[in-house]
C-alpha positions in Angstrom: 41.6 151.9 153.2 40.1 148.8 151.5 39.5 145.9 153.9 39.5 143.0 151.3 42.5 141.6 149.6 42.8 139.4 146.5 45.4 137.1 145.1 46.0 136.3 141.4 46.1 132.6 140.5 48.7 133.5 137.8 51.0 134.3 140.7 50.0 131.7 143.3 49.7 128.8 140.8 53.1 129.5 139.2 55.9 127.0 139.6 58.0 129.8 141.0 55.5 130.2 143.8 54.7 126.5 144.4 58.3 125.5 144.6 58.8 127.7 147.7 58.5 126.1 151.2 54.9 126.2 152.5 56.0 128.6 155.3 57.2 131.2 152.7 53.9 130.8 150.8 51.9 131.3 153.9 54.0 134.4 154.8 53.2 135.8 151.3 49.5 135.5 151.9 49.7 137.1 155.3 51.7 140.0 154.0 49.2 140.5 151.3 46.3 140.4 153.7 47.8 143.1 155.9 49.3 145.4 153.2 48.0 148.9 152.6 46.5 150.1 149.4 49.9 150.5 147.7 51.0 147.0 148.7 53.3 148.1 151.5 53.4 146.2 154.8 55.6 146.1 157.9 56.8 142.5 157.7 58.3 142.1 161.2 55.1 142.1 163.2 53.4 139.9 160.7 56.3 137.4 161.0 56.0 137.4 164.7 52.2 136.8 164.5 52.4 133.8 162.2 55.7 132.3 163.5 57.6 132.9 160.3 61.4 133.1 160.3 64.0 135.2 158.5 64.6 132.6 155.8 60.9 132.7 154.8 61.2 136.4 154.1 64.6 135.9 152.5 63.2 133.4 150.0 60.4 135.8 149.0 63.0 138.4 148.3 65.1 136.0 146.3 62.1 134.9 144.2 61.2 138.6 143.6 57.8 138.4 145.2 58.6 141.2 147.5 61.1 144.1 147.9 62.4 145.0 151.4 62.5 148.8 151.6 64.5 149.4 154.8 66.2 147.7 157.7 63.0 147.6 159.7 61.6 145.3 157.1 59.0 147.6 155.6 58.1 145.5 152.5 56.5 146.1 149.1 54.6 143.2 147.4 55.8 143.4 143.8 52.7 141.8 142.2 50.4 144.0 144.2 48.6 145.7 141.3 47.9 142.3 139.6 46.6 140.9 142.9 44.4 143.8 143.8 42.5 146.4 141.7 41.5 149.1 144.1 39.1 151.8 143.0 40.9 155.2 142.8 38.1 156.8 144.8 38.5 154.3 147.6 42.3 154.2 147.6 44.3 155.6 150.5 48.0 156.4 149.9 50.5 154.4 151.9 52.2 156.2 154.7 55.4 154.9 153.2 54.7 156.3 149.7 57.8 158.5 149.5 60.1 155.6 150.6 58.4 153.3 148.1 58.9 155.7 145.2 62.6 156.2 146.2 63.4 152.5 146.6 61.3 151.3 143.6 61.6 154.2 141.1 59.8 152.4 138.2 56.7 151.6 140.3 53.4 152.7 138.8 51.1 153.8 141.7 47.4 154.5 141.2 46.5 158.1 142.2 43.6 158.7 144.5 40.7 160.7 143.2 37.6 162.3 144.8 34.9 159.9 145.9 31.8 159.9 143.9 29.5 159.8 146.9 31.2 162.5 149.1 33.3 164.5 146.7 36.3 164.1 149.1 39.7 162.6 148.6 40.1 159.4 150.6 41.7 160.3 153.9 44.9 158.9 155.3 44.4 156.0 157.6 44.9 156.2 161.3 48.3 155.1 162.2 47.2 151.7 163.5 50.1 150.0 161.8 53.0 148.9 163.9 55.6 151.7 163.8 58.8 150.8 162.1 60.7 153.2 164.3 61.0 150.8 167.2 64.4 149.1 167.5 64.0 145.5 168.5 67.2 144.9 170.5 68.4 141.4 170.6 65.2 140.1 169.0 65.3 142.5 166.0 66.0 141.1 162.5 68.4 143.9 161.8 71.3 141.6 162.1 70.2 139.8 159.0 68.7 142.8 157.2 71.7 143.3 154.9 71.3 139.7 153.6 67.5 140.2 153.2 67.9 143.5 151.4 70.4 142.0 149.0 68.1 139.1 148.2 70.6 136.5 149.3 69.0 133.2 150.5 72.4 131.9 151.6 72.6 131.2 155.4 75.2 132.7 157.6 78.3 130.4 157.2 80.7 132.2 159.4 82.6 129.6 161.5 82.0 131.2 164.9 82.4 127.9 166.8 85.7 126.9 165.1 87.2 130.4 165.7 86.3 130.5 169.4 87.3 126.9 170.0 90.7 127.7 168.6 91.0 130.7 170.9 90.0 128.6 173.9 92.6 126.0 172.9 95.4 128.4 172.5 94.6 130.7 175.5 93.2 128.2 177.9 89.9 130.1 178.1 86.3 129.1 178.0 84.6 131.7 175.8 81.3 130.7 174.2 80.7 131.0 170.4 77.1 131.8 171.0 77.7 135.2 172.6 76.0 138.0 170.7 79.0 140.4 171.1 81.5 137.7 170.1 79.5 136.9 167.0 79.1 140.6 166.1 82.8 141.2 166.3 83.7 138.1 164.2 81.1 138.9 161.6 82.3 142.5 161.4 85.8 141.2 160.5 84.5 138.8 157.9 82.5 141.7 156.4 85.9 143.6 156.2 87.2 140.7 154.1 89.2 138.7 156.6 88.9 134.9 156.8 89.4 132.0 159.3 93.1 131.8 158.6 93.5 135.4 159.6 91.7 134.8 162.9 93.9 131.8 163.6 97.0 133.9 162.9 96.0 136.7 165.2 95.2 134.2 167.9 98.6 132.5 167.5 100.5 135.8 167.5 98.9 137.3 170.5 98.8 134.0 172.5 102.6 133.6 171.9 103.1 137.2 172.9 100.8 137.5 175.9 100.5 134.1 177.5 102.2 134.0 180.9 102.3 137.8 181.2 100.0 140.4 182.7 98.5 140.8 179.2 97.1 137.3 179.2 93.8 138.6 180.4 93.3 140.4 177.1 93.3 137.1 175.2 89.6 137.5 174.7 87.3 138.1 171.7 86.6 141.8 172.4 90.3 142.6 172.3 91.6 140.2 169.6 88.7 140.6 167.2 88.0 144.3 167.6 89.2 147.4 165.7 92.9 146.5 166.2 92.5 143.1 164.4 94.2 144.2 161.2 97.2 145.7 163.1 97.6 142.5 165.1 97.4 140.5 161.9 100.2 142.5 160.3 102.4 142.4 163.4 105.9 141.2 162.7 106.8 138.0 164.5 110.0 139.5 165.6 108.1 141.8 167.9 107.0 138.8 169.9 110.5 138.5 171.4 110.0 141.7 173.3 107.8 140.4 176.1 109.0 143.0 178.5 107.7 146.0 176.5 105.1 148.4 177.8 101.6 148.2 176.6 100.3 151.4 178.3 99.5 153.1 175.0 97.3 150.3 173.6 93.6 150.8 173.4 91.4 147.8 174.0 
């Protein structure tokens, strides 16, 4: 695999490039420096090394300088062939070649050919790249990967704090909006098409029904905002009068 990388001034001197934040520009250069001979690079470890954040990558996607190929942020640099002209007898195919062709079907990849000095096809590189199979737990960028893959540069505007504050006010609880599980549940419901008013309605309904009963302990995010959210939302207010009913069949 070639060890030197180039960058076209037509790309880096363009208004489209210069108008980006400097952090996004820097990330582009680092991605290019670490990309394989087909212009593919695992973006996550590079971002960690240079201190880049999700928005830097998101901007590059929105400006069409890169294409993110999967949720592990394996990334293709769209102007790779203009930036770098690698000799066919020196080129080593990307270990992500099949994924690249599948995700960017119109791509024109240079085929490797036998080396003039040895008569051999360039070999595959040792797998010294960071593997994209490792799941990154709480630190992984997978929580934002759908936004990145879609090219959206809009920040997450889900009102976690307002929703949890409303729950705490109605239920007399002290839940934190910063909890990862709480945010995941709220975001899942927003992804289902529900809005803040729906959350407030569910909180009002269940607080009126459960407050002062043994069910009050279930006035919590994992119960209210889970898979039964829609059924709670569509509950008839008349049912709230039946405070003595059995809840043994409910799943929380």
